[in-house]
C-alpha positions in Angstrom: -32.7 -188.6 20.1 -30.5 -185.9 18.7 -28.0 -186.7 15.9 -24.9 -186.2 18.0 -21.5 -186.5 16.3 -20.0 -189.9 17.4 -16.6 -188.3 17.3 -17.6 -185.9 20.0 -19.1 -188.5 22.3 -17.2 -189.8 25.3 -17.8 -193.3 24.1 -15.2 -192.6 21.3 -12.5 -192.0 23.8 -10.4 -195.1 24.6 -10.1 -196.2 28.2 -6.7 -196.7 29.8 -7.0 -200.5 29.4 -7.8 -200.3 25.7 -5.1 -200.8 23.1 -5.3 -197.8 20.7 -4.6 -198.8 17.1 -3.8 -195.8 14.9 -4.1 -195.5 11.2 -1.1 -194.5 9.0 -2.3 -190.9 8.8 -2.4 -190.5 12.5 1.1 -191.9 12.8 2.3 -189.3 10.3 0.6 -186.5 12.2 2.0 -187.8 15.5 5.5 -187.6 14.0 5.0 -184.1 12.7 3.8 -182.9 16.1 6.7 -184.6 17.9 9.3 -183.1 15.5 7.7 -179.6 15.8 6.8 -179.4 12.1 3.3 -178.3 13.2 1.8 -177.2 16.4 -1.9 -177.1 15.4 -3.7 -179.4 13.1 -5.9 -178.0 10.3 -7.7 -180.2 7.9 -10.4 -179.5 5.2 -12.9 -181.2 3.0 -12.5 -179.6 -0.5 -15.4 -180.6 -2.8 -15.9 -179.2 -6.3 -19.5 -177.9 -6.5 -20.3 -179.7 -9.7 -22.6 -182.4 -8.4 -24.0 -184.1 -5.3 -21.9 -185.8 -2.7 -22.1 -189.6 -2.3 -21.1 -192.2 0.3 -17.5 -192.0 -0.7 -17.3 -188.3 0.1 -18.8 -189.1 3.6 -15.6 -191.0 4.3 -13.4 -188.0 3.4 -15.6 -185.7 5.5 -15.5 -187.8 8.6 -11.8 -188.7 8.2 -10.8 -185.0 8.0 -13.2 -183.9 10.6 -12.3 -186.8 12.9 -8.5 -186.0 12.7 -9.1 -182.3 13.5 -11.3 -183.2 16.4 -8.9 -185.8 17.7 -5.9 -183.4 17.7 -7.8 -180.4 19.0 -7.5 -178.7 15.6 -9.7 -177.0 13.0 -11.8 -178.5 10.1 -12.7 -176.3 7.1 -15.2 -176.7 4.4 -13.8 -175.2 1.3 -15.3 -175.3 -2.2 -12.7 -175.8 -5.0 -14.9 -173.8 -7.4 -12.4 -173.1 -10.2 -14.4 -174.4 -13.1 -17.5 -172.3 -13.7 -18.6 -174.5 -16.7 -19.9 -177.2 -14.4 -20.6 -175.5 -11.1 -23.9 -174.4 -9.6 -25.2 -172.7 -6.5 -27.6 -175.7 -6.2 -24.6 -178.0 -5.6 -23.0 -175.6 -3.1 -26.2 -175.5 -1.0 -26.7 -179.3 -1.2 -23.1 -180.0 -0.2 -23.2 -177.6 2.8 -26.4 -179.5 4.0 -24.8 -182.9 3.5 -21.6 -182.0 5.3 -23.5 -180.7 8.3 -25.9 -183.7 8.3 -23.2 -186.4 8.1 -21.3 -184.8 11.1 -18.6 -182.6 9.6 -18.7 -179.6 12.0 -16.9 -176.7 10.2 -18.3 -174.1 12.5 -17.9 -170.7 10.7 -15.1 -171.8 8.5 -16.7 -171.9 5.1 -14.4 -170.9 2.3 -14.3 -170.8 -1.5 -11.4 -171.0 -3.9 -13.0 -168.1 -5.7 -12.4 -166.0 -2.7 -8.7 -166.3 -3.5 -8.7 -165.5 -7.2 -6.9 -162.2 -6.7 -4.2 -164.0 -4.7 -3.9 -166.7 -7.3 -3.5 -164.2 -10.1 -0.7 -162.5 -8.2 0.8 -165.9 -7.5 0.9 -166.7 -11.2 2.5 -163.3 -11.9 5.1 -164.2 -9.3 5.9 -167.4 -11.1 6.3 -165.5 -14.4 8.7 -163.0 -12.8 10.7 -165.9 -11.5 10.9 -167.4 -15.0 8.8 -170.4 -13.8 5.7 -169.8 -16.0 5.0 -168.8 -19.6 2.1 -168.0 -21.9 1.6 -170.8 -24.5 -0.4 -170.5 -27.8 -0.5 -174.2 -28.5 -4.0 -175.7 -28.8 -5.2 -178.3 -26.3 -4.6 -181.0 -28.8 -1.1 -179.7 -29.6 -0.3 -179.6 -25.9 -1.3 -183.2 -25.6 0.9 -184.2 -28.5 3.9 -182.2 -27.2 3.5 -183.8 -23.7 4.8 -187.2 -24.8 3.8 -190.6 -23.4 4.6 -192.7 -20.3 7.6 -194.1 -22.2 8.7 -191.1 -24.2 9.6 -187.6 -22.9 7.7 -184.6 -24.1 9.1 -181.7 -26.1 9.3 -178.0 -25.3 6.6 -175.7 -26.6 7.9 -173.2 -29.2 6.6 -170.5 -26.8 8.5 -171.8 -23.8 11.3 -169.2 -24.0 9.2 -166.1 -24.3 10.7 -163.3 -22.2 9.4 -162.5 -18.7 8.2 -159.1 -20.0 6.3 -160.6 -22.9 4.7 -163.2 -20.6 3.6 -160.6 -18.1 2.1 -158.5 -20.9 0.3 -161.5 -22.5 -1.0 -162.8 -19.2 -2.4 -159.4 -18.3 -4.1 -159.2 -21.7 -5.6 -162.7 -21.0 -7.1 -161.3 -17.8 -8.4 -158.2 -19.7 -10.4 -160.4 -22.1 -8.3 -159.7 -25.2 -8.1 -163.3 -26.3 -10.8 -165.9 -27.1 -11.3 -169.0 -25.1 -8.8 -171.7 -25.9 -6.4 -169.4 -27.7 -3.8 -169.0 -24.9 -3.0 -170.7 -21.6 -0.4 -170.0 -18.8 1.8 -173.0 -18.2 4.2 -173.8 -15.3 7.8 -174.2 -16.6 9.1 -177.3 -14.9 10.5 -180.3 -17.0 9.1 -181.7 -20.2 11.2 -184.8 -19.7 9.9 -185.6 -16.2 8.9 -189.2 -15.8 5.8 -187.8 -14.1 3.5 -186.4 -16.8 1.9 -184.0 -14.4 5.2 -182.2 -14.2 5.6 -181.6 -17.9 4.8 -177.9 -18.0 1.1 -178.3 -16.7 -1.5 -175.7 -17.6 -2.1 -173.4 -14.6 -4.5 -170.8 -16.1 -6.9 -170.8 -19.0 -9.2 -168.3 -20.7 -12.9 -169.0 -20.1 -15.4 -166.2 -20.6 -18.1 -167.7 -18.4 -19.8 -166.1 -15.4 -18.9 -167.6 -12.1 -21.5 -168.5 -9.4 -19.5 -166.6 -6.8 -17.6 -163.9 -8.6 -20.0 -163.1 -11.5 -18.3 -161.5 -14.5 -15.2 -160.3 -12.7 -12.9 -162.9 -14.2 -12.5 -164.4 -17.7 -9.4 -166.5 -16.8 -9.5 -169.2 -14.2 -6.8 -171.2 -12.4 -6.6 -175.0 -12.9 -7.3 -177.2 -10.0 -3.8 -178.5 -9.5 -2.5 -174.9 -9.2 -5.3 -173.5 -7.1 -5.7 -176.4 -4.7 -2.3 -176.1 -2.9 -2.6 -172.3 -2.8 -5.9 -172.6 -1.1 -4.5 -175.0 1.5 -1.5 -172.8 2.1 -3.7 -169.6 2.5 -5.9 -171.4 5.1 -3.0 -172.8 7.0 -4.0 -176.4 6.3 -1.4 -178.7 7.8 -2.3 -182.0 6.3 -4.0 -182.2 2.9 -5.8 -185.5 3.0 -6.9 -186.8 -0.4 -7.5 -190.1 -2.3 -4.8 -192.2 -4.0 -5.5 -190.9 -7.6 -3.8 -187.6 -6.5 -0.6 -189.3 -5.5 1.0 -188.6 -8.9 -0.1 -185.0 -8.5 1.8 -184.5 -5.2 5.1 -183.4 -6.8 3.2 -180.6 -8.6 1.4 -179.7 -5.3 4.8 -179.5 -3.6 6.3 -177.5 -6.5 3.6 -174.9 -6.3 3.9 -174.2 -2.6 7.7 -174.3 -2.7 8.0 -171.9 -5.7 5.5 -169.5 -4.2 7.6 -169.6 -0.9 4.8 -170.3 1.5 5.9 -170.7 5.1 4.9 -174.0 6.8 3.5 -175.5 3.5 0.8 -178.2 3.8 1.7 -181.9 3.5 -0.4 -184.0 1.1 -1.2 -187.5 2.3 -3.2 -190.0 0.2 -5.5 -192.8 1.3 -7.5 -195.4 -0.6 -11.0 -194.6 -1.8 -13.9 -196.7 -0.5 -15.6 -198.8 -3.1 -19.1 -200.2 -2.4 -20.1 -203.3 -4.3 -22.9 -202.9 -6.8 -23.6 -199.2 -6.4 -23.6 -196.3 -8.9 -21.6 -193.3 -7.9 -20.5 -191.9 -11.3 -22.0 -188.5 -11.9 -22.4 -189.2 -15.6 -24.4 -192.3 -15.0 -26.6 -190.8 -12.3 -27.3 -187.8 -14.5 -28.5 -190.1 -17.2 -30.7 -192.0 -14.8 -32.3 -188.7 -13.7 -32.7 -187.5 -17.3 -34.3 -190.8 -18.4 -36.8 -190.7 -15.6 -35.5 -194.0 -14.1 -35.0 -192.3 -10.8 -36.8 -189.2 -9.5 -33.8 -187.1 -8.8 -30.3 -187.2 -7.2 -32.0 -187.9 -3.9 -33.8 -191.0 -5.2 -33.6 -193.6 -2.3 -32.1 -196.2 -4.6 -28.9 -194.1 -5.0 -26.0 -193.7 -2.6 -25.7 -189.9 -2.8 -25.8 -188.5 0.8 -29.1 -186.8 0.1 -30.5 -190.1 -1.2 -29.3 -192.0 1.9 -30.9 -189.3 4.1 -34.2 -189.5 2.2 -34.0 -193.4 2.4 -33.8 -193.1 6.2 -30.1 -193.7 7.0 -28.8 -191.7 10.0 -25.6 -189.8 10.5 -24.7 -192.3 13.3 -25.1 -195.2 10.9 -22.8 -193.6 8.3 -20.2 -192.9 11.0 -20.4 -196.5 12.3 -19.9 -197.7 8.7 -16.8 -195.5 8.2 -15.3 -196.8 11.4 -15.8 -200.4 10.3 -14.2 -199.6 6.9 -11.1 -198.0 8.4 -8.4 -196.1 6.6 -5.6 -197.7 4.5 -3.4 -197.2 1.5 -4.8 -200.3 -0.3 -7.9 -200.3 -2.5 -10.6 -202.7 -1.3 -14.3 -203.2 -1.9 -17.0 -203.1 0.9 -20.2 -205.1 0.7 -23.3 -202.9 0.7 -24.7 -205.3 3.3 -22.2 -203.8 5.8 -23.9 -200.4 5.4 -27.3 -202.1 6.0 -26.0 -203.8 9.1 -25.0 -200.3 10.5 -28.4 -198.8 10.0 -30.1 -201.8 11.7 -27.7 -201.5 14.6 -28.3 -197.8 15.0 -32.1 -198.0 14.8 -32.9 -201.2 16.7 -32.9 -199.5 20.1 -33.9 -196.0 19.0 -37.1 -196.3 17.0 -40.7 -197.4 17.9 -41.9 -200.8 16.7 -45.4 -200.7 15.2 -47.7 -202.9 13.2 -48.3 -202.3 9.6 -50.0 -204.5 7.0 -48.6 -204.1 3.5 -50.6 -206.6 1.5 -53.9 -206.8 3.4 -56.7 -209.3 3.6 -59.5 -208.9 6.1 -59.8 -211.1 9.2 -63.2 -211.3 10.8 -63.4 -212.5 14.4 -66.9 -214.0 14.3 -67.5 -214.3 18.0 -66.2 -210.8 18.9 -68.8 -208.0 19.7 -69.7 -206.1 16.6 -69.1 -202.5 17.7 -66.5 -203.1 20.5 -63.1 -201.5 20.4 -60.7 -202.4 23.2 -57.2 -201.0 23.7 -54.4 -203.5 24.3 -51.0 -202.7 25.8 -48.0 -203.1 23.5 -44.3 -202.3 24.1 -42.9 -199.6 21.9 -39.6 -201.5 21.6 -39.1 -204.9 23.1 -35.3 -204.4 23.4 -35.6 -201.0 25.0 -38.0 -200.9 27.9 -37.3 -197.2 28.5 -39.4 -196.4 25.4 -42.5 -197.5 27.3 -45.8 -198.9 26.0 -48.7 -197.7 23.9 -52.4 -198.6 23.5 -53.3 -200.4 20.3 -57.0 -200.6 19.3 -58.4 -204.0 18.6 -61.8 -205.0 17.2 -63.9 -207.5 15.3 -62.4 -206.6 11.9 -58.7 -206.7 11.3 -56.2 -206.5 8.4 -53.6 -209.2 8.3 -50.9 -210.0 5.7 -52.0 -212.1 2.8 -48.9 -214.3 3.3 -50.1 -215.1 6.8 -53.0 -217.2 5.6 -52.9 -220.2 3.3 -55.7 -222.6 2.3 -53.4 -225.5 1.8 -50.2 -224.8 3.6 -46.8 -226.6 3.2 -45.2 -228.4 6.1 -43.8 -226.2 8.9 -46.2 -223.4 8.0 -47.3 -222.2 11.5 -49.4 -219.2 10.5 -53.2 -219.2 9.8 -54.9 -222.0 7.8 -58.2 -223.8 8.3 -58.4 -225.4 11.7 -55.1 -223.8 12.9 -54.7 -221.5 15.9 -52.2 -218.6 16.2 -51.6 -215.7 18.4 -52.5 -212.2 17.2 -49.5 -210.2 18.4 -50.1 -208.4 21.7 -53.8 -209.7 21.6 -55.5 -213.1 21.6 -55.4 -216.6 20.2 -57.6 -217.0 17.2 -58.6 -220.2 15.3 -59.5 -220.2 11.6 -62.8 -221.9 10.8 -63.7 -220.4 7.3 -62.6 -218.1 4.5 -64.2 -216.3 1.5 -62.8 -216.1 -2.0 -63.7 -214.4 -5.2 -64.6 -216.1 -8.5 -60.9 -216.6 -9.2 -60.1 -218.2 -5.9 -58.4 -215.2 -4.4 -58.9 -215.0 -0.7 -60.9 -212.0 0.4 -61.6 -212.7 4.0 -60.5 -215.1 6.8 -63.0 -216.0 9.5 -61.8 -216.9 13.0 -63.0 -217.2 16.5 -61.0 -215.9 19.5 -60.5 -217.2 23.0 -61.0 -214.3 25.5 -58.9 -216.1 28.1 -55.8 -215.8 26.0 -55.4 -212.1 26.1 -51.7 -211.1 26.0 -50.3 -210.3 29.4 -53.0 -212.2 31.3 -50.7 -215.0 32.2 -52.6 -217.6 30.2 -50.4 -220.7 29.7 -52.9 -223.6 29.3 -51.8 -224.2 25.7 -49.1 -223.0 23.3 -49.2 -221.9 19.7 -46.3 -221.9 17.3 -47.3 -218.9 15.2 -47.7 -215.2 15.9 -48.9 -212.8 13.3 -49.4 -209.0 13.3 -52.5 -207.1 12.5 -54.2 -203.7 12.3 -57.8 -202.9 13.3 -59.9 -201.9 10.3 -61.9 -199.3 12.1 -58.8 -197.3 13.3 -56.2 -198.1 10.6 -54.4 -195.4 8.8 -54.0 -195.9 5.1 -50.5 -195.2 3.6 -48.3 -195.8 0.6 -45.2 -198.0 1.1 -42.2 -198.1 -1.2 -40.0 -201.1 -1.2 -36.5 -200.5 -2.5 -34.0 -203.0 -3.8 -30.6 -202.4 -5.3 -31.0 -200.5 -8.6 -28.2 -202.6 -10.0 -28.7 -206.2 -11.1 -26.4 -207.8 -8.5 -25.9 -211.0 -10.5 -24.6 -209.2 -13.5 -22.6 -206.4 -11.8 -22.9 -202.7 -12.4 -21.7 -202.3 -16.0 -22.1 -204.2 -19.3 -19.1 -204.6 -21.6 -20.2 -201.6 -23.6 -20.2 -199.5 -20.4 -24.0 -199.3 -20.0 -25.7 -200.0 -16.7 -27.2 -203.4 -15.6 -30.4 -202.1 -14.0 -32.7 -204.2 -11.8 -36.2 -203.8 -13.2 -37.6 -204.6 -9.7 -35.7 -202.0 -7.8 -38.9 -200.2 -6.7 -42.2 -201.6 -5.7 -45.0 -199.2 -4.8 -47.8 -200.5 -2.5 -50.7 -198.1 -2.5 -53.2 -200.0 -0.2 -51.2 -200.4 3.1 -52.5 -199.9 6.6 -50.7 -198.9 9.8 -51.8 -198.6 13.4 -52.9 -195.1 14.5 -50.0 -194.5 17.0 -48.1 -193.0 14.0 -50.7 -190.3 13.4 -49.2 -186.8 13.2 -45.7 -188.0 12.6 -43.6 -186.0 10.2 -40.5 -186.8 8.1 -38.0 -188.1 8.8 -39.8 -190.1 11.5 -38.6 -193.8 11.4 -40.1 -197.0 12.7 -39.6 -200.7 12.7 -42.6 -202.3 11.0 -42.8 -205.5 13.0 -41.7 -208.5 10.9 -41.2 -206.2 7.9 -38.2 -204.1 8.3 -37.3 -200.5 9.1 -39.2 -197.6 7.4 -39.2 -193.8 7.4 -41.6 -191.2 6.2 -40.5 -189.9 2.8 -39.5 -186.2 3.1 -40.3 -185.4 -0.5 -43.8 -186.9 -1.2 -45.4 -187.3 2.2 -48.4 -185.1 3.0 -50.7 -185.1 6.0 -53.4 -186.7 3.9 -51.1 -189.2 2.1 -48.2 -190.5 4.2 -45.5 -192.3 2.2 -43.1 -194.7 3.8 -39.7 -195.8 2.4 -38.2 -199.1 3.4 -34.8 -198.3 4.8 -33.7 -201.9 5.1 -35.3 -205.3 5.6 -35.2 -207.2 8.9 -32.7 -209.8 7.9 -29.0 -209.3 7.2 -26.5 -211.3 5.2 -23.6 -209.4 6.8 -21.9 -210.6 9.9 -19.3 -208.4 11.5 -15.9 -209.8 12.2 -15.3 -210.5 15.9 
């Protein structure tokens, strides 16, 4: 099944009888359209290419894309690449892949802030000529000291009253690499007594003699984010600049920039609450340390919640989209249980993927009265909840693998699986009764011996007696060996993410690697990211990084059981 964008499906369109509930951003857009402030909606996702995207970014991507789609507008992907000290082409490439995968269709509208550096330089010159910007020689520490506090106003820089001519000359010399890094900055001239610290003559350009991933050595001065960002939006005709709440205090500066530069139809900034997932690690600094310390095998380690990690784990775009719809959009901060994300992937996969038998902790079962060299092929449904997926033939023989947990010598009460004297059904096959077992010198069970009843073949209509237990199996002769990786939360959920000293509370059992697993042959030839439900085990996908034809590796996406129940 193709990964179609849920926002493009007809199922997303409300019927006439449905009550349409709009979020606060949609209400603002509706009002702007009604009042004629805009006639075409343009949104954007503006990542900085200094790391990998995570689940929180997916919300912004889908929100901005969804709004553009709903109102018949345009959605841009634009890199805010104004800081070459932290940016890499590697991050640009990964972000483009992630945005496309999660469902943000930007078509051919891929932009870079660095494409506008000439325009931004001229914009800065315009502010200088208007007396709205000046070159300042204070150090970064001195600028902080002059800025004041939340309760005390700042004080003017001694360089604030330089003439327009001197500022133009100095700024051009900054551009021409005359001054060393950190020696001069260009600041907006606004109000050092403003109650909003962001308006106290913010720095809008700095000297940085560092090559840029997109412009090379052309520039040795770079605009600051708060100056560049509104200019980028204005150049691209963005109508609504959707961002998270931490930028609310930056909005007056955003508006000041587009107003002083006299852009027609300036963008409107609207803030929404970030999405916080319980017990996950999203901080780039922490993930970088996990990677460097070898605790995870990269930014796409399936225990992380970067978009590349979720993709490798086996999550689908549809499950991420469903999750974001359940989370909704608001102005209030809230936390979402990771179990909700797991619920969404179960809901998405349960009717889409084949269900197969795999044994992860095998012991051998020998059917003593079954012909030695016979292999028969039994019918099994590919998905019991989706008949359209059809059936497959599963090989069955004298020697099988079953799960170690499906046999006990001395079982507790209400244990309905195999034990001496008990009869169970082998899934899609026959009833078998245990009559013996073999152990090693330490008492560890090596083999279970059973007899089968040929009349009880699945689908034959046999109903002379019932059994309470059904277990899965894989025929030894045709089984495919594989490696299985069982993932748990990388965070110790009982202790929370962080210790008091800021270090991480890591779960030492976040990864279990099972090397001796066996799966039925119907999966032969599958390639990543093929996904399956392993019956009674959970949902699994082929690992895209370590799988080879000779050595398939399966990641557990999610277990079968869920602690999350959606609200009705």
